[in-house]
C-alpha positions as CSV (number, residue, x, y, z in Angstrom):
1,M,19.1,-104.9,-209.5
2,T,16.7,-103.3,-207.0
3,R,18.2,-101.7,-203.9
4,D,16.9,-104.5,-201.7
5,Q,18.7,-107.0,-204.0
6,L,21.9,-105.0,-203.7
7,K,21.6,-105.1,-199.9
8,H,21.0,-108.8,-199.9
9,E,24.0,-109.4,-202.2
10,F,26.3,-107.2,-200.1
11,L,25.3,-108.9,-196.8
12,H,25.8,-112.4,-198.4
13,Q,29.2,-111.5,-199.7
14,H,30.3,-110.6,-196.2
15,G,28.8,-113.5,-194.3
16,W,25.7,-111.8,-193.0
17,G,23.1,-112.9,-195.6
18,H,21.3,-115.1,-193.1
19,A,21.3,-112.6,-190.3
20,T,18.1,-111.4,-188.6
21,R,17.7,-107.7,-189.5
22,I,16.2,-105.3,-187.0
23,C,15.6,-101.6,-187.7
24,V,17.3,-99.3,-185.3
25,A,16.7,-95.6,-184.7
26,G,18.3,-93.4,-187.3
27,D,18.9,-89.7,-187.7
28,A,17.2,-86.9,-189.7
29,S,18.9,-87.9,-193.0
30,R,17.9,-90.5,-195.6
31,R,20.4,-93.0,-194.0
32,S,18.9,-96.0,-192.4
33,Y,20.4,-98.6,-189.9
34,E,19.7,-102.2,-189.1
35,R,21.1,-104.4,-186.3
36,L,22.3,-107.7,-187.8
37,L,21.9,-110.8,-185.5
38,L,23.7,-114.1,-186.4
39,Q,24.9,-116.9,-184.2
40,G,25.2,-114.7,-181.1
41,K,27.1,-112.0,-183.0
42,T,25.8,-108.5,-183.9
43,R,26.8,-105.8,-186.3
44,I,25.2,-102.6,-187.6
45,F,24.3,-102.3,-191.3
46,M,24.3,-98.7,-192.6
47,D,22.4,-97.9,-195.8
48,A,23.3,-94.5,-197.2
49,P,21.5,-94.3,-200.6
50,P,23.3,-92.2,-203.2
51,P,23.2,-89.6,-204.7
52,D,21.7,-87.9,-201.6
53,E,23.9,-89.8,-199.1
54,S,27.5,-91.1,-199.1
55,V,29.6,-93.3,-196.9
56,I,32.9,-91.6,-197.9
57,E,32.8,-88.9,-195.2
58,F,31.9,-91.4,-192.6
59,I,34.8,-93.7,-193.5
60,Q,37.3,-90.8,-193.5
61,I,36.1,-89.4,-190.1
62,D,35.8,-92.8,-188.5
63,H,39.5,-93.5,-189.4
64,Y,40.5,-90.1,-188.1
65,L,38.7,-90.5,-184.7
66,A,40.0,-94.0,-184.3
67,G,43.5,-92.7,-184.9
68,L,43.1,-90.4,-182.0
69,G,42.2,-93.3,-179.7
70,L,38.5,-92.6,-179.6
71,H,35.9,-95.4,-179.6
72,V,34.0,-95.2,-182.9
73,P,32.6,-98.2,-184.8
74,Q,35.2,-100.4,-186.5
75,I,34.3,-100.8,-190.2
76,E,34.0,-104.4,-191.3
77,A,32.9,-104.1,-194.9
78,I,32.5,-101.3,-197.4
79,D,30.6,-100.7,-200.6
80,E,31.2,-97.1,-201.5
81,L,29.4,-97.2,-204.8
82,N,26.1,-98.3,-203.4
83,G,26.5,-96.7,-200.0
84,F,26.6,-99.8,-197.7
85,L,28.7,-100.4,-194.6
86,I,28.8,-103.1,-192.0
87,L,30.0,-101.7,-188.6
88,E,30.8,-102.8,-185.1
89,D,27.8,-102.6,-182.9
90,L,28.4,-100.2,-180.0
91,G,25.3,-101.5,-178.2
92,D,21.9,-100.1,-177.4
93,L,22.6,-98.0,-174.3
94,P,22.7,-94.3,-175.3
95,F,23.4,-91.8,-172.6
96,G,19.7,-90.8,-172.4
97,L,18.8,-94.3,-171.3
98,A,21.9,-95.1,-169.3
99,I,21.2,-92.4,-166.7
100,K,17.6,-93.4,-166.2
101,E,15.9,-96.4,-164.6
102,P,16.6,-99.2,-164.5
103,H,20.3,-98.5,-165.3
104,N,20.8,-95.4,-163.3
105,F,24.4,-94.8,-164.2
106,D,25.9,-91.7,-162.7
107,E,25.2,-88.7,-164.9
108,L,28.4,-86.8,-164.1
109,T,30.6,-89.9,-164.8
110,L,29.0,-90.3,-168.3
111,Y,29.2,-86.7,-169.2
112,Q,32.7,-86.2,-167.9
113,G,33.7,-89.1,-170.1
114,A,32.1,-87.3,-173.1
115,V,33.9,-84.1,-172.2
116,D,37.2,-86.0,-172.0
117,V,36.5,-87.3,-175.5
118,L,36.2,-83.7,-176.7
119,C,39.4,-82.8,-175.0
120,V,41.3,-85.5,-176.9
121,L,39.6,-84.5,-180.1
122,H,40.3,-80.8,-179.6
123,Q,44.0,-81.4,-178.7
124,G,44.5,-83.2,-182.1
125,A,45.1,-81.4,-185.4
126,P,41.7,-80.8,-187.2
127,L,40.9,-83.2,-190.0
128,A,42.1,-81.4,-193.1
129,S,39.3,-82.9,-195.3
130,C,36.6,-81.2,-193.3
131,S,35.2,-77.9,-194.5
132,G,35.0,-74.9,-192.2
133,L,31.8,-74.1,-190.4
134,G,31.2,-70.7,-192.0
135,N,28.8,-67.9,-191.3
136,Q,26.6,-68.7,-194.3
137,Q,26.0,-72.3,-193.0
138,L,25.2,-71.0,-189.6
139,L,22.7,-68.6,-191.1
140,K,21.3,-71.3,-193.3
141,D,20.6,-73.4,-190.1
142,L,18.8,-70.5,-188.6
143,A,16.5,-70.2,-191.7
144,Q,14.4,-72.9,-190.1
145,L,13.5,-70.4,-187.4
146,T,12.7,-67.6,-189.8
147,D,11.1,-69.7,-192.5
148,W,8.9,-71.9,-190.2
149,Y,8.8,-71.2,-186.5
150,L,8.3,-67.4,-186.5
151,P,5.9,-67.3,-189.5
152,S,3.8,-70.1,-187.9
153,L,3.3,-68.1,-184.7
154,L,3.1,-64.7,-186.3
155,K,0.8,-66.0,-189.1
156,R,2.8,-64.1,-191.6
157,R,6.2,-64.2,-193.3
158,L,9.0,-62.0,-192.0
159,T,9.6,-58.8,-194.0
160,E,12.9,-58.3,-195.8
161,S,13.7,-55.6,-193.3
162,E,13.2,-58.0,-190.4
163,L,15.3,-60.7,-192.0
164,K,18.1,-58.3,-192.8
165,Q,18.1,-57.1,-189.2
166,F,18.2,-60.7,-187.9
167,H,21.2,-61.5,-190.2
168,D,23.0,-58.3,-189.4
169,L,22.7,-59.1,-185.7
170,W,24.2,-62.5,-186.1
171,M,27.2,-61.7,-188.3
172,P,29.3,-59.9,-185.6
173,L,28.4,-62.7,-183.1
174,F,29.7,-65.3,-185.5
175,D,32.8,-63.3,-186.0
176,V,33.4,-63.3,-182.3
177,C,33.5,-67.1,-182.5
178,R,36.6,-67.2,-184.6
179,I,39.0,-66.4,-181.7
180,L,39.6,-69.8,-180.1
181,P,41.8,-72.2,-182.1
182,A,39.7,-74.2,-184.6
183,V,39.0,-77.9,-183.9
184,T,37.1,-80.8,-185.5
185,V,33.5,-80.3,-184.7
186,L,31.2,-83.4,-184.8
187,R,28.0,-81.2,-184.9
188,D,25.6,-83.8,-183.4
189,Y,27.5,-84.6,-180.3
190,H,24.7,-85.2,-177.9
191,S,23.0,-88.0,-175.9
192,P,21.4,-90.0,-178.8
193,N,24.8,-90.3,-180.5
194,L,26.9,-91.3,-177.4
195,M,26.7,-94.9,-176.3
196,W,27.7,-96.0,-172.8
197,L,29.8,-99.2,-172.6
198,P,30.3,-99.8,-168.9
199,H,32.2,-103.1,-169.4
200,L,35.1,-101.2,-170.9
201,E,37.5,-98.8,-169.3
202,G,38.6,-95.1,-169.8
203,L,37.6,-93.3,-172.9
204,N,36.5,-96.6,-174.5
205,R,33.4,-96.5,-172.4
206,V,32.1,-93.7,-174.5
207,G,31.1,-94.9,-178.0
208,V,30.6,-92.1,-180.6
209,I,28.3,-92.5,-183.6
210,D,26.8,-90.2,-186.3
211,F,29.8,-88.0,-187.0
212,Q,29.8,-88.0,-190.8
213,D,28.8,-84.3,-191.0
214,A,31.9,-83.1,-189.1
215,V,33.4,-79.7,-189.9
216,I,36.1,-77.4,-188.5
217,G,35.0,-74.7,-186.1
218,S,34.8,-73.5,-182.5
219,P,35.5,-75.9,-179.6
220,A,32.4,-74.5,-177.9
221,F,30.0,-75.9,-180.6
222,D,30.1,-79.6,-179.5
223,L,30.3,-78.6,-175.8
224,V,27.0,-76.8,-175.9
225,S,25.4,-79.6,-178.0
226,L,26.4,-81.9,-175.2
227,L,25.7,-79.9,-172.1
228,E,22.6,-78.0,-173.4
229,D,21.1,-81.4,-174.3
230,A,17.9,-81.0,-176.4
231,R,16.5,-84.2,-175.0
232,L,17.5,-84.3,-171.4
233,D,17.5,-82.0,-168.4
234,L,20.9,-82.5,-166.7
235,Q,21.4,-81.7,-163.0
236,P,21.9,-78.0,-162.5
237,Q,25.5,-78.3,-161.4
238,T,26.6,-80.7,-164.1
239,E,27.1,-78.0,-166.8
240,G,29.3,-75.7,-164.7
241,I,31.4,-78.6,-163.3
242,L,32.1,-79.9,-166.8
243,L,32.8,-76.6,-168.4
244,S,35.4,-76.0,-165.7
245,H,36.7,-79.5,-166.2
246,Y,37.1,-78.9,-169.9
247,C,39.0,-75.7,-169.3
248,S,41.3,-77.4,-166.8
249,Q,42.3,-80.0,-169.4
250,M,42.9,-77.4,-172.2
251,S,46.0,-75.4,-171.4
252,G,46.2,-71.8,-172.5
253,L,42.4,-71.7,-173.3
254,S,40.6,-68.5,-172.4
255,K,37.7,-69.5,-170.1
256,E,36.0,-66.2,-170.7
257,Q,36.2,-66.6,-174.4
258,L,35.0,-70.2,-174.3
259,Y,31.9,-69.2,-172.2
260,L,31.1,-66.4,-174.7
261,E,31.3,-68.7,-177.7
262,Y,29.4,-71.4,-175.8
263,T,26.6,-68.9,-175.2
264,I,26.5,-67.7,-178.8
265,F,26.4,-71.2,-180.2
266,G,23.9,-72.3,-177.6
267,V,21.5,-69.6,-178.8
268,Q,22.1,-70.4,-182.5
269,R,21.6,-74.2,-181.9
270,N,18.5,-73.8,-179.8
271,L,16.8,-71.4,-182.2
272,K,17.6,-73.8,-185.1
273,I,16.0,-76.6,-183.1
274,L,12.8,-74.5,-182.6
275,G,12.7,-74.1,-186.4
276,F,13.4,-77.8,-187.1
277,A,10.7,-79.0,-184.7
278,C,8.2,-76.6,-186.3
279,R,9.2,-77.6,-189.9
280,K,8.7,-81.2,-189.0
281,L,5.2,-80.4,-187.7
282,M,4.0,-78.1,-190.4
283,N,5.6,-79.7,-193.4
284,E,5.5,-83.4,-192.4
285,Q,2.8,-83.6,-189.8
286,N,5.5,-85.0,-187.5
287,R,4.9,-84.2,-183.8
288,N,7.9,-86.2,-182.5
289,Y,10.1,-83.1,-181.8
290,L,7.5,-80.8,-180.2
291,H,8.5,-81.9,-176.7
292,L,11.9,-80.3,-177.3
293,I,10.5,-76.8,-177.6
294,P,9.9,-75.9,-173.9
295,R,13.4,-77.0,-173.1
296,M,14.9,-74.9,-175.9
297,W,13.1,-71.9,-174.6
298,R,14.5,-72.5,-171.1
299,Y,18.0,-72.6,-172.5
300,L,17.4,-69.5,-174.6
301,T,15.9,-67.5,-171.8
302,R,19.1,-68.0,-169.8
303,D,21.6,-67.6,-172.6
304,L,19.9,-64.5,-174.1
305,E,20.6,-62.7,-170.8
306,H,24.3,-62.5,-171.7
307,P,25.3,-58.9,-172.4
308,N,26.5,-59.8,-175.9
309,M,23.1,-61.2,-176.8
310,A,21.2,-58.0,-175.7
311,E,20.4,-56.8,-179.2
312,L,19.3,-60.2,-180.5
313,K,17.1,-60.6,-177.4
314,R,15.5,-57.3,-178.0
315,W,14.8,-58.3,-181.7
316,L,13.2,-61.6,-180.5
317,D,11.2,-60.0,-177.7
318,D,9.8,-57.3,-180.0
319,L,8.8,-59.8,-182.7
320,L,7.7,-62.6,-180.4
321,P,6.8,-61.6,-176.8
322,V,7.1,-64.2,-174.1
323,T,3.3,-64.6,-174.0
324,S,3.4,-65.8,-177.7
325,R,5.9,-68.7,-177.1
326,P,4.0,-71.5,-175.2
327,L,3.9,-74.7,-177.2
328,D,0.1,-74.8,-177.1
329,I,0.0,-71.7,-179.4
330,L,2.1,-73.4,-182.0
331,I,-0.1,-76.5,-181.9
332,N,-3.2,-74.3,-182.3
333,R,-1.6,-72.7,-185.3
334,Y,-1.0,-76.2,-186.8
335,E,-4.6,-77.2,-186.1
336,E,-5.9,-74.0,-187.7
337,A,-3.8,-74.5,-190.8
338,N,-4.8,-78.1,-191.3
339,H,-8.4,-78.3,-190.0
340,G,-9.7,-74.8,-190.5
């Protein structure tokens, strides 16, 4: 059977064969999602084609998060072999839309709800089936910067010496981020994956999706993903208020250490996103992520001023001075490479 035939059979078996199917925004993986509409009811159909994708991790983590009392999609039907799921539909109001017109929900209310979700998650025992977020994975994420973004702007590959120096600068920074107690890290905990459900109460108002890549690591990782949002400019005071709120809910936590790990992971994440956006442009002719780059540099400019980041800041400044960072320069490099 073709994959389309397998989908059709699965949906028929579970009562959704005659549903109207509408594509919904997905993530950067090969997974795809459709909203099923039938007789006034809706569900989400996930297609995770093997062998590159799997639904097993999603199922395990979904059950774990639900067990903590968090609002994740209930799973209605499963086909592990073919990679199909039918899920509760958490709506179409992600945080990024909820705080804008015409909805205009209060930003601080939404984001405090998201921080409260993290407090519950971080107070629970980490999910044993998740792997640890190790130094090599963090360096692998940064390879998008050194393989794509920097070479595109410099018009040359980095030398072995430059790469070694970059890696050597990061290793002690990553080691610093092993001090706080390890927690379950959802990794993509940011506005596109947080749904606002205003008709509900308490933590149930925050629906969480796209968590199948969860790992065990620092509590600062998801906090910085949330508060240094790649897609939104939050109000200047929101970040400080919510970091303090988080610390007030987590007894015995070192605020100074949290802020340090927050800064380190902020720099790591935002450099990775620079590389990701550049790779999408240069390798796939996809301009959809370019608008993130100026915001990433604004975050980086601030975070690199932390004393612990001084050597890394010097390495970046020497290699890529501030005058070489405007987005127009990267677009010009792309045009040169593709149109001569």
